C-alpha positions as CSV (number, residue, x, y, z in Angstrom):
1,M,59.9,-70.8,66.3
2,Q,61.9,-70.2,69.6
3,S,63.4,-73.4,71.0
4,I,62.4,-75.8,68.3
5,F,62.4,-75.3,64.6
6,Y,62.5,-77.4,61.5
7,R,65.6,-77.2,59.3
8,T,65.1,-78.6,55.8
9,W,67.4,-78.9,52.9
10,S,67.2,-80.6,49.5
11,S,70.0,-81.9,47.4
12,L,70.3,-83.8,44.2
13,A,69.9,-87.0,46.1
14,V,68.4,-86.2,49.5
15,G,66.2,-83.7,51.2
16,V,66.8,-83.7,54.9
17,L,64.7,-82.5,57.9
18,C,66.7,-81.6,61.0
19,L,66.0,-80.0,64.3
20,N,68.0,-77.4,66.3
21,G,68.0,-77.2,70.1
22,V,66.1,-80.5,70.7
23,S,67.8,-83.0,73.1
24,V,65.0,-85.6,73.1
25,G,62.1,-86.6,71.0
26,A,63.5,-85.4,67.6
27,Q,62.9,-88.6,65.8
28,S,59.4,-88.8,67.1
29,L,58.8,-85.4,65.5
30,F,60.3,-86.7,62.3
31,D,57.9,-89.6,62.4
32,A,55.0,-87.3,63.1
33,L,55.3,-85.7,59.7
34,P,52.2,-86.7,57.7
35,P,52.5,-89.3,54.9
36,L,52.9,-87.9,51.4
37,P,49.7,-87.0,49.7
38,K,48.6,-89.3,46.8
39,V,49.3,-88.0,43.3
40,I,46.3,-86.7,41.6
41,P,44.6,-89.0,39.0
42,M,46.0,-88.8,35.4
43,M,44.0,-86.8,32.9
44,P,44.5,-86.9,29.1
45,P,47.4,-84.9,27.9
46,T,46.6,-81.6,26.4
47,E,46.2,-81.7,22.6
48,L,48.6,-79.1,21.4
49,H,47.7,-76.7,18.5
50,S,49.7,-73.8,17.1
51,D,47.7,-71.4,19.4
52,T,47.6,-73.5,22.5
53,Q,48.8,-71.8,25.7
54,G,47.7,-71.5,29.3
55,E,47.7,-74.6,31.5
56,I,48.8,-77.7,29.6
57,R,49.0,-81.3,30.8
58,F,51.5,-84.0,29.9
59,K,52.7,-87.4,31.2
60,S,55.6,-87.3,33.8
61,S,56.9,-89.5,36.6
62,S,58.1,-89.2,40.2
63,P,61.4,-91.1,40.6
64,Y,62.3,-89.2,43.8
65,D,65.9,-90.5,44.0
66,L,68.7,-90.9,41.5
67,D,69.0,-94.6,41.8
68,V,65.3,-95.0,40.9
69,L,65.6,-92.7,37.9
70,L,68.7,-94.5,36.5
71,N,68.3,-98.1,37.6
72,Q,64.6,-98.7,38.3
73,P,62.8,-96.2,36.1
74,G,59.8,-98.5,35.7
75,K,59.2,-98.2,39.4
76,A,58.9,-94.4,39.3
77,E,55.2,-93.5,39.9
78,V,53.5,-92.2,36.8
79,T,52.5,-88.5,37.4
80,M,50.6,-86.0,35.4
81,G,52.9,-83.0,34.5
82,I,51.3,-79.6,34.6
83,G,52.6,-76.3,33.4
84,K,51.5,-72.8,32.3
85,L,52.6,-72.0,28.8
86,L,53.0,-68.5,27.5
87,L,53.5,-67.9,23.8
88,P,55.0,-64.7,22.4
89,Q,53.0,-62.7,20.0
90,G,53.2,-63.9,16.5
91,A,54.2,-67.5,17.3
92,S,52.7,-70.0,14.9
93,D,53.3,-73.2,12.9
94,K,54.7,-71.0,10.1
95,K,56.9,-69.1,12.6
96,P,57.9,-71.4,15.4
97,V,59.7,-69.8,18.3
98,P,62.3,-71.0,20.9
99,A,61.1,-71.9,24.4
100,M,62.3,-72.2,28.0
101,V,61.0,-74.6,30.6
102,I,61.1,-72.9,34.0
103,L,61.5,-74.9,37.1
104,P,60.5,-73.1,40.4
105,G,62.3,-73.1,43.6
106,G,61.5,-75.2,46.7
107,A,58.7,-72.9,47.8
108,G,57.1,-73.0,44.4
109,V,56.2,-70.1,42.2
110,I,56.7,-66.9,44.2
111,P,55.8,-63.3,43.3
112,G,58.3,-61.4,41.2
113,R,60.1,-64.5,39.9
114,E,58.8,-67.4,37.7
115,N,55.8,-65.8,36.1
116,E,57.5,-62.5,35.7
117,T,60.5,-64.2,34.0
118,A,58.1,-66.0,31.7
119,Q,56.5,-62.8,30.7
120,A,59.9,-61.2,30.0
121,L,60.8,-64.1,27.8
122,A,57.6,-63.9,25.9
123,D,58.0,-60.2,25.4
124,N,61.3,-61.0,23.7
125,G,60.0,-63.7,21.4
126,I,60.7,-66.8,23.6
127,A,57.9,-69.1,24.8
128,A,57.9,-70.0,28.4
129,L,56.5,-73.0,30.3
130,V,56.3,-72.6,34.1
131,I,56.2,-76.0,35.7
132,D,54.0,-76.9,38.7
133,S,55.7,-79.8,40.5
134,F,53.4,-79.6,43.5
135,K,49.8,-80.0,42.3
136,P,50.3,-83.2,40.4
137,R,51.8,-84.8,43.5
138,G,48.9,-83.7,45.8
139,I,50.7,-80.8,47.4
140,S,48.8,-77.5,47.6
141,E,50.1,-74.0,48.1
142,E,48.6,-73.9,51.6
143,M,50.7,-76.8,52.8
144,P,53.8,-76.1,55.0
145,Y,57.1,-75.4,53.4
146,V,58.6,-78.5,55.1
147,L,56.1,-80.8,53.3
148,K,56.7,-78.9,50.0
149,I,60.5,-79.3,50.1
150,M,60.3,-83.0,51.3
151,G,57.3,-84.0,49.2
152,T,59.1,-83.3,45.9
153,S,62.7,-83.8,44.9
154,E,65.1,-82.5,42.3
155,F,64.7,-85.8,40.5
156,D,61.0,-85.2,40.3
157,A,61.7,-81.7,39.0
158,V,64.1,-83.0,36.3
159,A,61.6,-85.7,35.3
160,D,59.0,-82.9,34.9
161,A,61.5,-80.9,32.8
162,Y,62.2,-83.7,30.4
163,A,58.5,-84.6,30.2
164,A,57.9,-81.0,29.3
165,L,60.6,-81.1,26.7
166,K,58.9,-84.1,25.0
167,A,55.5,-82.3,25.2
168,L,56.9,-79.0,23.7
169,N,58.4,-81.1,20.8
170,K,54.8,-81.7,19.7
171,H,53.7,-78.0,19.8
172,P,53.5,-76.7,16.3
173,A,54.5,-73.1,17.3
174,I,57.6,-74.3,19.2
175,D,61.0,-74.9,17.4
176,A,62.0,-78.3,18.8
177,R,65.7,-77.5,18.2
178,R,65.6,-74.4,20.4
179,I,64.1,-75.5,23.8
180,G,66.0,-74.8,26.9
181,V,65.5,-75.3,30.7
182,M,66.1,-72.9,33.6
183,G,65.5,-73.1,37.3
184,F,65.6,-71.0,40.4
185,S,67.3,-72.4,43.6
186,K,66.0,-76.0,43.9
187,G,64.9,-75.8,40.3
188,G,68.4,-74.6,39.4
189,I,69.8,-77.8,40.9
190,A,67.5,-79.8,38.6
191,A,68.3,-77.7,35.5
192,R,72.0,-78.3,36.2
193,M,71.5,-82.0,37.0
194,G,69.6,-82.5,33.7
195,M,72.8,-81.9,31.8
196,D,73.9,-85.5,32.7
197,E,73.6,-87.6,29.6
198,R,72.6,-90.7,31.6
199,I,69.6,-88.8,32.9
200,R,68.5,-87.6,29.5
201,G,69.0,-91.1,28.1
202,K,66.5,-92.4,30.7
203,L,63.9,-89.7,30.5
204,A,63.9,-88.4,26.9
205,P,66.1,-90.5,24.6
206,A,64.0,-90.0,21.5
207,V,64.1,-86.2,21.3
208,A,67.0,-83.7,21.0
209,P,68.4,-82.6,24.4
210,F,67.8,-79.2,25.8
211,A,69.6,-76.6,23.8
212,V,70.7,-74.6,26.9
213,H,70.6,-74.8,30.7
214,V,70.4,-71.9,33.1
215,D,70.9,-72.2,36.9
216,F,69.8,-69.3,39.1
217,Y,71.5,-69.8,42.5
218,G,71.0,-73.5,42.7
219,P,73.0,-74.8,45.8
220,C,76.0,-76.9,45.0
221,Y,76.5,-79.2,48.0
222,A,75.6,-82.4,46.0
223,L,78.3,-83.4,43.6
224,M,77.1,-85.3,40.5
225,Q,79.9,-87.4,39.1
226,T,78.9,-86.6,35.6
227,R,81.2,-88.2,33.0
228,K,79.4,-87.0,29.9
229,T,76.9,-84.2,29.5
230,T,74.4,-83.7,26.7
231,G,76.8,-81.1,25.3
232,A,74.5,-78.2,25.9
233,P,75.9,-75.0,27.5
234,L,75.2,-73.9,31.1
235,L,74.8,-70.3,32.4
236,S,75.1,-70.0,36.2
237,F,74.0,-67.0,38.2
238,R,75.4,-66.7,41.8
239,A,75.7,-64.1,44.6
240,G,78.5,-63.2,46.9
241,E,76.3,-62.7,49.9
242,D,74.2,-65.8,49.5
243,A,75.5,-68.3,52.1
244,S,73.4,-71.1,50.6
245,N,75.7,-71.1,47.6
246,D,79.2,-72.1,48.3
247,L,81.1,-70.5,45.5
248,V,84.0,-72.9,45.8
249,A,81.7,-75.9,45.6
250,C,79.9,-74.4,42.7
251,A,83.1,-73.8,40.8
252,Q,84.0,-77.5,41.4
253,Q,80.7,-78.7,40.0
254,E,81.1,-76.4,37.0
255,K,84.6,-77.8,36.4
256,V,83.2,-81.3,36.3
257,L,80.6,-80.2,33.7
258,R,83.2,-78.6,31.6
259,E,85.4,-81.7,31.6
260,A,82.3,-83.8,30.8
261,G,81.6,-81.8,27.6
262,S,79.8,-78.5,28.2
263,D,80.6,-74.9,28.0
264,V,79.9,-73.2,31.4
265,S,79.6,-69.5,32.0
266,T,79.3,-68.1,35.5
267,V,78.1,-64.7,36.7
268,V,78.6,-63.6,40.3
269,Y,76.9,-60.5,41.8
270,A,79.1,-59.7,44.7
271,K,76.6,-57.8,46.8
272,A,73.4,-59.8,46.0
273,G,71.7,-62.5,48.1
274,H,69.4,-65.4,47.3
275,D,66.0,-64.9,45.4
276,W,67.0,-61.5,44.2
277,E,64.0,-61.3,41.8
278,S,61.4,-61.9,44.4
279,N,59.2,-59.2,45.8
280,K,60.1,-59.8,49.4
281,P,62.5,-57.3,51.0
282,R,66.1,-58.2,51.4
283,A,66.6,-59.8,54.9
284,M,68.0,-62.8,56.7
285,T,65.8,-65.8,56.2
286,D,64.9,-68.5,58.8
287,R,65.4,-71.2,56.1
288,P,68.2,-73.8,56.1
289,Y,71.1,-74.6,53.9
290,L,74.0,-77.1,53.9
291,A,77.6,-76.1,54.4
292,G,80.7,-78.1,55.2
293,C,79.5,-81.4,53.7
294,T,79.6,-82.8,50.2
295,I,77.0,-85.3,49.1
296,E,78.6,-87.7,46.7
297,F,77.1,-90.7,44.8
298,N,78.5,-94.2,45.0
299,D,78.5,-96.9,42.3
300,K,74.8,-97.7,43.2
301,D,73.8,-94.1,42.6
302,F,73.0,-93.7,46.3
303,P,73.9,-90.4,48.0
304,T,76.7,-90.7,50.6
305,V,78.2,-88.5,53.3
306,N,81.8,-89.3,54.3
307,G,81.4,-92.6,52.5
308,K,78.2,-93.6,54.3
309,S,75.1,-94.2,52.2
310,L,72.0,-92.2,53.1
311,I,69.8,-94.8,51.4
312,P,69.9,-98.4,52.8
313,T,70.8,-101.2,50.3
314,G,67.6,-102.9,49.1
315,A,65.4,-99.9,50.0
316,S,62.0,-100.0,48.2
317,A,61.7,-97.7,45.3
318,D,58.2,-96.4,46.1
319,R,57.8,-92.7,46.8
320,Q,56.5,-93.0,50.3
321,T,59.4,-95.1,51.4
322,R,62.0,-92.8,49.9
323,Y,60.3,-89.8,51.6
324,Q,60.5,-91.5,54.9
325,I,64.2,-92.3,54.4
326,R,64.9,-88.6,53.7
327,V,63.0,-87.6,56.8
328,Q,65.0,-90.0,59.0
329,S,68.5,-89.2,57.5
330,G,69.2,-85.9,59.3
331,K,71.5,-87.6,61.9
332,A,74.1,-88.2,59.2
333,L,74.5,-84.5,58.5
334,G,74.9,-83.0,62.0
335,D,76.5,-79.6,62.1
336,C,76.6,-79.4,58.3
337,V,73.0,-78.1,58.3
338,K,73.0,-74.3,58.9
339,V,70.1,-71.8,59.0
340,G,69.7,-68.2,57.8
341,Y,71.0,-66.6,54.7
342,I,70.5,-63.3,52.9
343,S,67.5,-63.4,50.6
344,G,65.2,-60.9,48.9
345,R,64.9,-58.4,46.1
346,D,68.0,-56.7,44.7
347,E,67.2,-54.4,41.8
348,T,70.7,-54.2,40.5
349,A,71.1,-58.0,40.3
350,R,67.6,-58.4,39.0
351,S,68.1,-56.0,36.1
352,L,71.6,-57.2,35.2
353,A,70.6,-60.9,35.3
354,G,67.5,-60.3,33.1
355,K,69.6,-58.6,30.5
356,Q,72.4,-61.2,30.6
357,L,69.9,-64.0,30.4
358,L,68.3,-62.6,27.3
359,Q,71.6,-61.9,25.7
360,F,72.7,-65.5,26.4
361,L,69.5,-66.9,24.9
362,K,69.6,-64.6,21.9
363,V,73.1,-66.0,21.0
364,K,72.3,-69.6,21.7
365,F,68.8,-69.5,20.0
366,E,70.0,-67.9,16.8
367,P,68.4,-70.0,14.0
């Protein structure tokens, strides 16, 4: 848009909607955003057999914010998890295979990325479950990007990931000891966030944790004060020309995770941008990112900026309220919200990352 455009961003704790070039009426435009759609009705979970693949259903939840996930999990709305499972040839109850849960980026599944990665994994003997975090929460592919990014959070994505982990533990053709999680962009944040032992303890305490975590260019502006990880390793992929990833901030986060108990490996492609697997041409996007601010969590697990909480004390835990709080919290960020970063296909990064991902998984998934 010309004089007015939406800027959105999403962090571990908060997704924020801002406006650029608007002197009056900004908050009324925030308030004009539609209410969140209702979650779709629950259906029975898919009964899993050794040959079950395609769309599967499982029970999940929508905590939306960290404090709800950790301190009020009973108030997180029950949600039906949905994913598309792809099994490699030969997988069976007699020959169970490793698996990866794949968390999409903020725009959802895009051409060239999630489904293609799932196929590559299956071609190499690894089952893949691509999560749909939108449909169960009433968000369709046709809805605007703003509503997609605001209508689901990283905490919803990590809840789906652990719900999928519990479901895959019951699949006869999946080796429960060798299930990992990976994510792209916003999904990468969730894959990294899921390493926190507190989160695993709330969402899936009765099963073994993810065996590996992989983060493809998940922004690093929200600092989780993780004191103990699940112990699983992390592989991070980043790009030198992706302004949405502050490499210094990412290194800081990875240092925290190392000190909390996990091995962390980082690969940086100096000339690549964001979304390098996608089919869209390399170009400058009109999408937002956060730079110059660090989102930190206080002792109530609320996100803060410069010591100021972005969630009021005593705020209701329901999804609609938390969505409205995020919409109205842009004023706290100010000039930290930027727009425009390099994104799009890069054949060199795509090829190298695919090979390095498979090598990493091969080593970590050895029986």
